[in-house]
C-alpha positions in Angstrom: 242.9 -85.3 297.3 246.7 -85.8 298.1 247.5 -86.1 301.2 249.5 -82.6 302.8 251.8 -84.9 304.4 253.3 -87.2 302.4 251.4 -86.6 298.5 249.7 -89.9 298.8 245.9 -90.9 297.8 243.5 -90.3 300.2 240.5 -92.0 300.7 236.9 -90.9 302.5 236.1 -93.0 305.6 234.1 -92.9 308.9 236.1 -93.2 311.6 237.0 -92.8 315.4 238.6 -89.9 317.0 240.2 -89.0 320.2 241.3 -85.7 321.5 242.8 -84.2 324.5 241.7 -80.7 325.5 242.8 -78.9 328.8 243.3 -82.4 330.7 239.8 -84.4 329.1 239.9 -87.0 326.9 236.5 -86.6 324.3 235.7 -89.5 322.2 234.1 -89.4 318.5 232.7 -91.8 316.6 231.8 -91.9 313.3 233.2 -89.3 311.8 233.8 -88.3 308.5 237.3 -87.7 307.6 239.9 -88.4 304.9 242.8 -90.8 305.8 246.2 -91.2 303.7 246.0 -95.1 302.1 249.8 -94.3 302.4 251.3 -92.3 306.1 247.4 -93.0 308.0 246.9 -89.1 307.9 244.0 -88.1 309.2 242.3 -85.1 307.7 238.8 -82.9 308.7 236.5 -80.8 306.9 236.1 -77.5 307.8 232.6 -78.8 308.3 233.8 -81.5 310.8 235.9 -79.8 313.2 233.6 -77.1 313.7 231.1 -79.4 314.9 234.0 -81.5 317.4 234.5 -78.3 318.4 230.5 -76.6 319.2 229.8 -80.1 320.8 233.0 -79.8 323.3 232.1 -75.7 323.7 228.1 -76.5 324.6 228.8 -79.4 327.1 227.0 -81.5 325.2 225.6 -84.8 326.8 227.3 -88.0 325.6 225.7 -90.8 324.1 227.9 -92.9 326.3 230.3 -93.5 328.8 233.7 -95.1 328.6 236.0 -96.9 331.2 239.6 -96.0 330.0 243.0 -97.9 332.3 245.7 -95.5 332.1 249.1 -96.6 333.0 252.2 -95.0 334.1 255.5 -95.8 332.2 257.9 -94.0 334.4 260.9 -95.8 335.9 
């Protein structure tokens, strides 16, 4: 399948993915995705996207927690 952004070749990979919703950061590991070799664009199947939505909406207990440092770059 070609990349929808640049037309490059995409490869099936398992990636780590982070998404911010309503001010909260969600981190997913071992997510199946298509990744463009040229531009790095990431595409998920409808099934994968639906599953991530379900995990967030159902407030599933996470497998683990991580601390994330936050830095301000304001002058």
